[in-house]
KOLFI-780430 format. One line per 2 residues: number of its first residue (from 1); for each residue y, z, x of C-alpha. Coordinates in steps of 0.2 Angstrom, whole numbers, plus 2048, in hexadecimal, padded with zeros to 3 digits. Example, Ala and Ser with C-alpha at 12.3 -4.5 7.8 and 13.67 -1.06 7.14 Angstrom:
2
1> 7EA/827/83E; 7FB/824/844
# end
This chain:
353
1> 63D/2E8/97F; 642/2F7/977
3> 634/308/97A; 636/306/966
5> 634/2F5/963; 61E/2F0/966
7> 61C/2DE/968; 615/2D0/95C
9> 604/2CC/95A; 60A/2B8/964
11> 612/2C3/972; 601/2CE/975
13> 5FA/2BE/976; 605/2B4/97F
15> 604/2C3/98C; 5F3/2C2/98F
17> 5F4/2AE/992; 5FF/2B4/9A1
19> 5F6/2C2/9A7; 5E4/2BE/9A5
21> 5DC/2C7/9B1; 5E6/2D7/9AE
23> 5DB/2E4/9A5; 5E0/2E6/994
25> 5E2/2F7/993; 5EE/2F6/9A2
27> 5F7/2E6/99B; 5FC/2F0/989
29> 603/2FE/993; 60C/2F5/99A
31> 611/2EB/989; 613/2FC/983
33> 604/2FE/975; 5F4/307/973
35> 5E6/2FB/978; 5DE/2FB/967
37> 5EE/2EF/962; 5EE/2E5/971
39> 5DE/2E1/96B; 5E4/2E1/95A
41> 5F0/2D3/95E; 5DE/2C7/961
43> 5D6/2C9/94F; 5D1/2B7/948
45> 5D2/2B2/95B; 5C1/2B9/960
47> 5C3/2CA/95A; 5BE/2D1/949
49> 5C4/2E2/942; 5B5/2EA/93D
51> 5B2/2FD/933; 5AE/30A/943
53> 5A3/313/939; 599/31B/946
55> 588/321/93B; 585/30E/938
57> 58B/308/948; 580/314/952
59> 570/30F/943; 575/2FC/945
61> 576/2FB/958; 564/2FF/95F
63> 55D/2EE/957; 56B/2E6/964
65> 560/2EB/970; 568/2EB/983
67> 57B/2EF/984; 587/2F7/98C
69> 58E/307/987; 5A1/30C/98F
71> 5A9/31A/98C; 5BB/320/995
73> 5C9/32B/999; 5D7/32A/9A3
75> 5CE/32B/9B2; 5BF/325/9AF
77> 5B2/317/9AA; 5A1/319/9A5
79> 593/30D/9A2; 581/310/99F
81> 578/2FF/999; 569/301/990
83> 563/305/97D; 56C/30F/96E
85> 55B/31A/967; 55B/328/960
87> 568/329/958; 570/33A/94E
89> 579/336/942; 587/340/93B
91> 59A/344/933; 59E/350/93F
93> 593/34B/94D; 589/33F/952
95> 57E/33B/961; 572/32D/969
97> 567/335/976; 55E/327/97D
99> 555/326/98F; 565/31D/996
101> 573/31E/988; 577/32F/986
103> 587/333/97B; 58F/342/970
105> 598/338/962; 5AA/340/957
107> 5A9/335/949; 5B9/338/941
109> 5C2/335/951; 5BC/320/94E
111> 5CB/319/945; 5CB/307/94B
113> 5BD/2FA/950; 5BD/2E8/955
115> 5AD/2DD/959; 5B5/2D1/968
117> 5AE/2C1/96D; 5B6/2BB/981
119> 5B4/2AD/986; 5AC/2AD/996
121> 5AA/29D/9A1; 59D/293/998
123> 597/2A3/98E; 59F/2B0/982
125> 59D/2C3/985; 59A/2CE/975
127> 5A1/2E1/973; 5A7/2ED/968
129> 5B5/2F7/96B; 5BB/307/962
131> 5CA/311/962; 5D3/321/95D
133> 5E2/323/951; 5EF/321/960
135> 5E6/311/965; 5DC/319/978
137> 5CB/313/97A; 5BC/31E/972
139> 5AB/312/975; 5A6/302/979
141> 596/2F8/97B; 594/2EB/983
143> 587/2DD/97F; 57C/2D5/98E
145> 56F/2C8/991; 564/2D1/989
147> 56B/2D7/97B; 565/2CE/968
149> 573/2C6/964; 56D/2C1/950
151> 56D/2D6/94E; 57E/2D9/957
153> 586/2CA/94A; 57D/2D2/93B
155> 582/2E3/93F; 596/2DD/942
157> 593/2D5/930; 58F/2E1/928
159> 59E/2ED/931; 5AC/2DF/92D
161> 5BB/2E8/927; 5C7/2DF/916
163> 5D6/2E1/922; 5D5/2D4/92E
165> 5E8/2D7/932; 5EB/2D4/947
167> 5F3/2E6/948; 5F3/2F8/944
169> 5F8/308/942; 5F9/315/94F
171> 5FF/325/94F; 607/32F/961
173> 5FD/337/96C; 605/349/969
175> 604/346/957; 5F1/346/958
177> 5E4/353/957; 5DE/357/968
179> 5D0/361/96B; 5D3/36B/979
181> 5DB/37C/973; 5EC/382/977
183> 5ED/38B/988; 5F0/39D/984
185> 5F2/3AF/98A; 5E0/3B6/985
187> 5D6/3C8/98C; 5CF/3C0/99A
189> 5C2/3D5/99A; 5BF/3C9/989
191> 5BB/3BA/991; 5AF/3C1/99C
193> 5A4/3C9/98F; 5A5/3BC/984
195> 5A1/3AD/994; 593/3BB/999
197> 588/3BC/98B; 589/3A8/98C
199> 575/3A3/985; 577/38D/985
201> 586/384/98D; 58D/37D/97B
203> 592/38E/976; 59D/38D/983
205> 5A9/384/978; 5A7/390/96A
207> 5AF/39C/975; 5BD/393/979
209> 5C2/391/967; 5C0/3A2/964
211> 5C8/3AB/974; 5D7/39B/96F
213> 5D4/390/982; 5D3/383/988
215> 5C6/37E/994; 5D2/380/9A3
217> 5DA/391/9A2; 5C8/398/99A
219> 5C2/394/9AF; 5D4/398/9B7
221> 5D0/3AA/9AD; 5C1/3AC/9B1
223> 5BD/3B2/9C0; 5B5/3AC/9CF
225> 5A5/3B0/9CA; 5A2/3A4/9BC
227> 5B2/396/9C5; 5B6/392/9D4
229> 5C1/385/9DA; 5BA/376/9E6
231> 5C4/36A/9F3; 5C8/359/9E8
233> 5BE/352/9F8; 5AE/35E/9F1
235> 5AB/34F/9E2; 5A9/342/9F1
237> 5A0/34E/9FB; 591/350/9EA
239> 58F/33F/9E8; 58C/33C/9FA
241> 580/34C/9FC; 577/348/9E8
243> 574/333/9EF; 56E/33D/9FF
245> 563/349/9F9; 55C/33F/9EA
247> 565/34D/9DC; 565/347/9CB
249> 575/34C/9C4; 57C/34D/9AF
251> 58D/344/9AF; 598/346/9A3
253> 5A8/339/99C; 5B0/33B/98E
255> 5BF/339/981; 5C4/342/972
257> 5B8/338/967; 5A7/336/974
259> 5A1/33B/981; 592/332/98E
261> 586/338/999; 57D/333/9A6
263> 56E/33C/9AD; 561/338/9BB
265> 565/334/9CF; 575/32A/9D7
267> 571/31D/9E2; 57E/312/9E4
269> 58F/31B/9E8; 59E/30F/9EF
271> 5B0/316/9F3; 5BF/308/9EC
273> 5CF/30D/9F0; 5D3/31D/9E5
275> 5C4/318/9DB; 5B1/321/9DC
277> 5A6/316/9D5; 591/317/9D2
279> 589/306/9CF; 578/309/9CD
281> 56C/2FD/9C1; 570/308/9B1
283> 57E/311/9B6; 590/30D/9BD
285> 59E/319/9BD; 5AE/318/9C4
287> 5B9/328/9C6; 5CD/329/9CB
289> 5CC/335/9DA; 5DE/334/9DE
291> 5DE/33B/9CA; 5D5/34A/9CD
293> 5E2/35B/9CD; 5D3/367/9CD
295> 5C2/368/9CF; 5B7/379/9C9
297> 5A5/37D/9CB; 5A1/388/9BC
299> 593/393/9BA; 58C/399/9A7
301> 57E/3A2/9A3; 572/399/996
303> 564/3A2/991; 55A/399/9A2
305> 564/39E/9AF; 578/39A/9B0
307> 57A/386/9B5; 588/37D/9BF
309> 595/373/9BB; 5A2/369/9C4
311> 5B2/364/9B9; 5C1/359/9BF
313> 5CF/35C/9BB; 5DF/352/9B8
315> 5F0/355/9BA; 5F1/35B/9A6
317> 5E4/366/9A8; 5D9/35C/99D
319> 5C7/359/9A3; 5C1/348/9AB
321> 5B0/34B/9AF; 5A4/356/9B0
323> 591/357/9B9; 585/362/9B8
325> 571/362/9C2; 565/359/9B6
327> 55B/362/9AC; 555/367/99A
329> 555/376/98F; 547/380/994
331> 54A/37F/9A8; 550/388/9B3
333> 55F/37F/9BD; 55B/376/9CE
335> 55D/380/9DC; 562/36E/9E6
337> 56F/36B/9D8; 571/37F/9D8
339> 574/37F/9EB; 581/372/9EE
341> 58B/375/9E0; 590/386/9E7
343> 590/380/9FC; 59C/372/9F6
345> 5AD/377/9FD; 5BA/383/9F6
347> 5C9/387/9F3; 5D1/398/9F7
349> 5D6/3A0/9E5; 5E8/3A4/9EC
351> 5EC/390/9EB; 5E1/38E/9DD
353> 5ED/387/9CE
# end
């Protein structure tokens, strides 16, 4: 099979039968296709094409009750169990602000949707799966034993697409819009001046856009009073201290179409090979430590005093995962989190990328 010839749906189904335990994402990569193309091959065999109408999806999910929300990128998988409540809809930005499920969504990135049924022993597992124009997963919703199956089926019926073909049209990643601005040469004095005048962490992206800088370039340039590189092993140390001292954290994992947030303490941290995992009652995290090329502590001013984040970047200088101490707007940063972040082992500036 050449790189230009993609397998037919029948070949994808055959490959699945021959590799029943392989993760779909990995098998799709092995076949040279996107995960969306892989899932589409099973339309009519447990898979239904649905319209990725984000606002309708969010409004319909509350009635489904308890589910698992899953958002991932290449290096981290973030899973939260809860209810889709406190929904804020919008064409450019949408949000879910529930106690457990907390999402920031960019609806225009959602290009393909599927309702998926899989036989699991004597039962059937149900999920909604959404992908961007490249075929990469942006968000998935997995039903649980307590979910309202009738409400789920009603929602699927409202979203079902007129096109039930076994293929989807995708575009190469290189031609898709990238949220990261191109790295450029900006005036460091201008960067530091704008950075110093931030009053809210949400102003950070606007600052980057105005300066035509990527996030990574900005933190590398700004100076150690605002950002400093950490030893990559410091992330494991942060997890262990957060568990030991019961420091509630905020953990952000995102992709082009969705950012998912956990807020609260963590309990059960388990390393497994290159992965470090959290297995808590309503929060699961799976993070590839070997994908982290740089780890930074970043300090941003706000009207409530500065806040400190930990940000992990991959070999392409894209952020994998971000952590803060849990706080609410109008509150000072937690002293225990700030002390922890500021005392993690640092990398000498001369050796930082």
